[in-house]
VEXVO-601701 format. One record per residue (C-alpha): residue number from 1; x negated, y negated, z. Coordinates in nm, 4 decimals. Example, Ala and Ser with C-alpha at 12.3 -4.5 7.8 and 13.67 -1.06 7.14 Angstrom:
residues 2
 pos        x        y        z
   1  -1.2300   0.4500   0.7800
   2  -1.3670   0.1060   0.7140
This chain:
residues 249
 pos        x        y        z
   1   0.0045   0.0079   0.0020
   2  -0.1445  -0.3361  -0.1106
   3  -0.1814  -0.6165   0.1499
   4  -0.0375  -0.9693   0.1028
   5  -0.3910  -1.0848   0.0183
   6  -0.4367  -0.8186  -0.2417
   7  -0.1061  -0.9051  -0.3958
   8  -0.1675  -1.2879  -0.3902
   9  -0.5115  -1.2747  -0.5575
  10  -0.4624  -1.5454  -0.8182
  11  -0.2525  -1.4487  -1.1321
  12  -0.0445  -1.5923  -1.3952
  13   0.3176  -1.5361  -1.4240
  14   0.4481  -1.3578  -1.7402
  15   0.6868  -1.5485  -1.9564
  16   0.9880  -1.3413  -1.8497
  17   0.9430  -1.4307  -1.4876
  18   1.2288  -1.6491  -1.3258
  19   1.0067  -1.9624  -1.2633
  20   0.8684  -1.9279  -1.6321
  21   1.2123  -1.9164  -1.7869
  22   1.2960  -2.2537  -1.6399
  23   1.0718  -2.4314  -1.8910
  24   1.1535  -2.1906  -2.1804
  25   0.9324  -1.8856  -2.1126
  26   0.6119  -2.0553  -2.0428
  27   0.3251  -1.8134  -1.9999
  28   0.0777  -2.0660  -1.8347
  29   0.2027  -2.0837  -1.4779
  30  -0.0489  -1.9680  -1.2220
  31   0.0201  -1.8317  -0.8863
  32  -0.2624  -1.9214  -0.6317
  33  -0.4426  -1.6669  -0.4112
  34  -0.3658  -1.6643  -0.0295
  35  -0.6317  -1.7345   0.2183
  36  -0.6093  -1.6536   0.5902
  37  -0.7411  -1.9631   0.7782
  38  -0.7398  -2.1281   1.1201
  39  -0.6016  -2.4860   1.0083
  40  -0.4627  -2.6828   0.7207
  41  -0.7947  -2.8518   0.6311
  42  -0.8548  -2.5866   0.3641
  43  -0.5590  -2.7226   0.1695
  44  -0.6429  -2.8274  -0.1886
  45  -0.4788  -2.9211  -0.5041
  46  -0.5349  -2.7193  -0.8186
  47  -0.6000  -2.9586  -1.0905
  48  -0.7259  -2.7028  -1.3379
  49  -0.3967  -2.4920  -1.3568
  50  -0.0256  -2.5577  -1.3556
  51   0.2139  -2.4102  -1.0926
  52   0.5466  -2.5171  -1.2357
  53   0.6864  -2.6448  -1.5739
  54   1.0348  -2.7845  -1.6686
  55   1.1903  -2.9484  -1.9511
  56   1.2299  -3.3264  -1.9444
  57   1.5192  -3.5378  -2.0833
  58   1.3607  -3.5176  -2.4304
  59   1.3299  -3.1400  -2.3986
  60   0.9540  -3.1587  -2.3955
  61   0.7911  -2.9284  -2.1293
  62   0.6240  -3.1004  -1.8400
  63   0.3674  -2.9247  -1.6355
  64   0.3003  -2.9735  -1.2589
  65  -0.0085  -2.8930  -1.0625
  66   0.0351  -2.6875  -0.7432
  67  -0.2100  -2.5544  -0.4740
  68  -0.5554  -2.4096  -0.5275
  69  -0.4920  -2.1684  -0.2489
  70  -0.1943  -2.0771  -0.0451
  71  -0.2705  -2.0891   0.3370
  72  -0.1909  -1.8269   0.5981
  73  -0.2624  -2.0091   0.9331
  74  -0.2746  -1.7839   1.2247
  75  -0.3871  -1.8275   1.5829
  76  -0.3241  -1.6134   1.8972
  77  -0.0011  -1.7023   2.0779
  78   0.1197  -1.9415   1.8037
  79   0.3668  -1.8529   1.5240
  80   0.2082  -1.7942   1.1771
  81   0.2325  -2.0844   0.9297
  82   0.2330  -2.0318   0.5564
  83   0.1665  -2.3194   0.3173
  84   0.2349  -2.2697  -0.0606
  85   0.3803  -2.4559  -0.3633
  86   0.6926  -2.3001  -0.5252
  87   0.9459  -2.2204  -0.2600
  88   1.0547  -1.8727  -0.3746
  89   0.7229  -1.7272  -0.2417
  90   0.8501  -1.7793   0.1079
  91   1.0417  -1.4621   0.1045
  92   0.7391  -1.2343   0.0380
  93   0.5603  -1.4036   0.3362
  94   0.8644  -1.3694   0.5486
  95   0.8992  -0.9983   0.4770
  96   0.5307  -0.9274   0.5531
  97   0.5569  -1.0907   0.9004
  98   0.8956  -0.9336   0.9619
  99   0.7957  -0.5813   0.8839
 100   0.4610  -0.6255   1.0561
 101   0.5968  -0.7573   1.3823
 102   0.9358  -0.5630   1.3677
 103   1.1246  -0.8788   1.4281
 104   1.4906  -0.8485   1.3049
 105   1.8042  -1.0661   1.3064
 106   1.6050  -1.3886   1.2197
 107   1.8045  -1.6970   1.1341
 108   1.6664  -1.9147   0.8599
 109   1.6420  -2.2967   0.9415
 110   1.6152  -2.4362   0.5958
 111   1.5122  -2.8012   0.5838
 112   1.5386  -2.9123   0.2167
 113   1.7024  -3.1628  -0.0020
 114   1.8409  -2.8500  -0.2074
 115   2.0152  -2.5463  -0.1000
 116   1.8130  -2.3067  -0.3079
 117   2.1354  -2.0977  -0.3153
 118   2.2229  -2.0816  -0.6767
 119   2.3786  -1.7522  -0.7953
 120   2.1256  -1.4892  -0.8652
 121   2.2366  -1.1954  -1.0753
 122   1.9747  -0.9681  -0.9421
 123   1.9544  -0.7672  -0.6111
 124   1.6888  -0.5905  -0.4297
 125   1.7799  -0.2915  -0.2225
 126   1.5531  -0.2190   0.0642
 127   1.5622   0.1024   0.2770
 128   1.3515  -0.0394   0.5608
 129   1.2115   0.3051   0.6284
 130   0.8566   0.1987   0.5136
 131   0.6547  -0.0978   0.4025
 132   0.7948  -0.2204   0.0666
 133   0.6019  -0.5512   0.0476
 134   0.4724  -0.4779  -0.3029
 135   0.8468  -0.4281  -0.4131
 136   0.9470  -0.7532  -0.2424
 137   0.6592  -0.9409  -0.4190
 138   0.7448  -0.8158  -0.7565
 139   1.1084  -0.9004  -0.7234
 140   1.0680  -1.2612  -0.5741
 141   0.8026  -1.3546  -0.8448
 142   1.0007  -1.2072  -1.1280
 143   1.3513  -1.2185  -1.0604
 144   1.3831  -1.5277  -0.8426
 145   1.3154  -1.8902  -0.9062
 146   1.2858  -2.2053  -0.6914
 147   1.6649  -2.2550  -0.7144
 148   1.8121  -1.9160  -0.6301
 149   1.5698  -1.7281  -0.4078
 150   1.7841  -1.7294  -0.0796
 151   2.0883  -1.5289  -0.1573
 152   1.8909  -1.1998  -0.2503
 153   1.7028  -1.2363   0.0915
 154   2.0212  -1.2464   0.2766
 155   2.1772  -0.9501   0.0719
 156   1.8635  -0.7512   0.1438
 157   1.8566  -0.8385   0.5253
 158   1.5146  -1.0106   0.5179
 159   1.6939  -1.2950   0.6871
 160   2.0325  -1.2454   0.8869
 161   2.1712  -1.5845   0.8500
 162   2.0869  -1.9561   0.7550
 163   2.1329  -2.3077   0.8670
 164   2.1062  -2.5576   0.5979
 165   1.9567  -2.8899   0.7138
 166   1.9911  -3.1181   0.4008
 167   2.0316  -3.4686   0.5576
 168   1.8651  -3.6633   0.8428
 169   2.1918  -3.6460   1.0336
 170   2.1843  -3.2593   1.0213
 171   1.8100  -3.2736   1.1371
 172   1.8775  -3.5058   1.4280
 173   2.1698  -3.2762   1.5417
 174   1.9714  -2.9594   1.4991
 175   1.9597  -2.7708   1.8405
 176   1.7907  -2.4361   1.8921
 177   1.9056  -2.2109   2.1569
 178   1.6568  -2.0951   2.4184
 179   1.6513  -1.7138   2.2925
 180   1.7219  -1.7754   1.9317
 181   1.5341  -1.5942   1.6808
 182   1.4499  -1.8319   1.3905
 183   1.2351  -1.9005   1.1019
 184   1.1416  -2.2525   1.0318
 185   1.1419  -2.3347   0.6668
 186   1.0584  -2.6665   0.5363
 187   1.0541  -2.7952   0.1763
 188   0.8442  -3.1047   0.1744
 189   1.0702  -3.2765  -0.0919
 190   1.2910  -3.3447   0.2143
 191   1.0779  -3.6434   0.2706
 192   1.1324  -3.8045  -0.0608
 193   1.3246  -4.1305  -0.0794
 194   1.6576  -4.0550  -0.2243
 195   1.6436  -4.3584  -0.4539
 196   1.2821  -4.3972  -0.5478
 197   1.1717  -4.0329  -0.6168
 198   0.8026  -4.1428  -0.6270
 199   0.8107  -4.2635  -0.2797
 200   0.8191  -4.0975   0.0664
 201   1.0645  -4.2050   0.3244
 202   0.8536  -4.2813   0.6206
 203   1.1455  -4.2887   0.8566
 204   1.2293  -3.9250   0.7426
 205   0.8749  -3.8114   0.7811
 206   0.8595  -3.9526   1.1349
 207   1.2037  -3.7679   1.2090
 208   1.0633  -3.4397   1.0722
 209   0.7507  -3.4774   1.2670
 210   0.9343  -3.5327   1.5991
 211   1.1771  -3.2304   1.5350
 212   0.8756  -3.0115   1.4334
 213   0.6911  -3.0918   1.7454
 214   0.9929  -3.0002   1.9442
 215   1.0601  -2.6717   1.8070
 216   0.7625  -2.5175   1.6035
 217   0.6125  -2.3305   1.8858
 218   0.9521  -2.1335   1.9416
 219   0.9681  -2.0283   1.5926
 220   0.8956  -1.6729   1.4798
 221   0.6914  -1.8028   1.1940
 222   0.6887  -2.1154   0.9554
 223   0.7132  -2.1512   0.5923
 224   0.6256  -2.4812   0.4220
 225   0.6668  -2.5430   0.0436
 226   0.4981  -2.8347  -0.1305
 227   0.7476  -2.8261  -0.4368
 228   0.5226  -2.9544  -0.7210
 229   0.8179  -3.0201  -0.9422
 230   0.9731  -3.2624  -0.6963
 231   0.6849  -3.3837  -0.5024
 232   0.3405  -3.5295  -0.6080
 233   0.1006  -3.2740  -0.4328
 234  -0.1262  -3.5676  -0.3045
 235   0.1784  -3.6821  -0.1110
 236   0.2520  -3.3306   0.0030
 237  -0.1063  -3.3227   0.1517
 238  -0.0377  -3.6390   0.3469
 239   0.2888  -3.4867   0.4869
 240   0.1054  -3.1608   0.5788
 241  -0.1587  -3.3652   0.7585
 242   0.1001  -3.5566   0.9724
 243   0.3034  -3.2472   1.0382
 244   0.0024  -3.0121   1.1361
 245  -0.1949  -3.2747   1.3291
 246  -0.1895  -3.0965   1.6739
 247  -0.4412  -2.9014   1.8662
 248  -0.3871  -2.5282   1.8901
 249  -0.7068  -2.4306   2.0652
């Protein structure tokens, strides 16, 4: 059975994969390798390859840079943190931790401007009797895109339920019960200004930082997507630095 690092070793998506189909079957999208590290300072933008592509209003394909490496930050007595670009990769990372730690009935706290719950015609059946990481990896890379990856994860019991946080009001009102099993999932596009999409909303970033500081240590694990289609990756780096600027020694 291949490990997460063996699967995420740096590869190109085939043109039939779900994210490639968004741009008209592009075959030039690269998925970064994952590195196990101790902090976020290893985060780098990959200016040599593209992680996402989409057709613009003139039906020309636009390409977007992602991360040079995905980061798996792990320290004793703290929840693992995964940082990556396209949000659909989150499910593979969740399955890996879920199966390894035998942690079931986890609710997804999904902080995002988008639901990521569009209809997905494909379904993955898991028997949960053995480690099916490679099967999960193939399905979420080939059959799920950034818009529709959550429904199959609920149908497959990788997550038991979800709470959608798609506004600052919902984030302010978010309460976590003392014994609640939850996965903290953040799409950094949540911090974009709703009017000027090239600008960050500093008030939202501060609100997200305060809520993150309040609950992150209680999460089972944390997934953070930098969303290259929606968010300039240099801006994403700035948000990561603010969110994860804490001492875990």
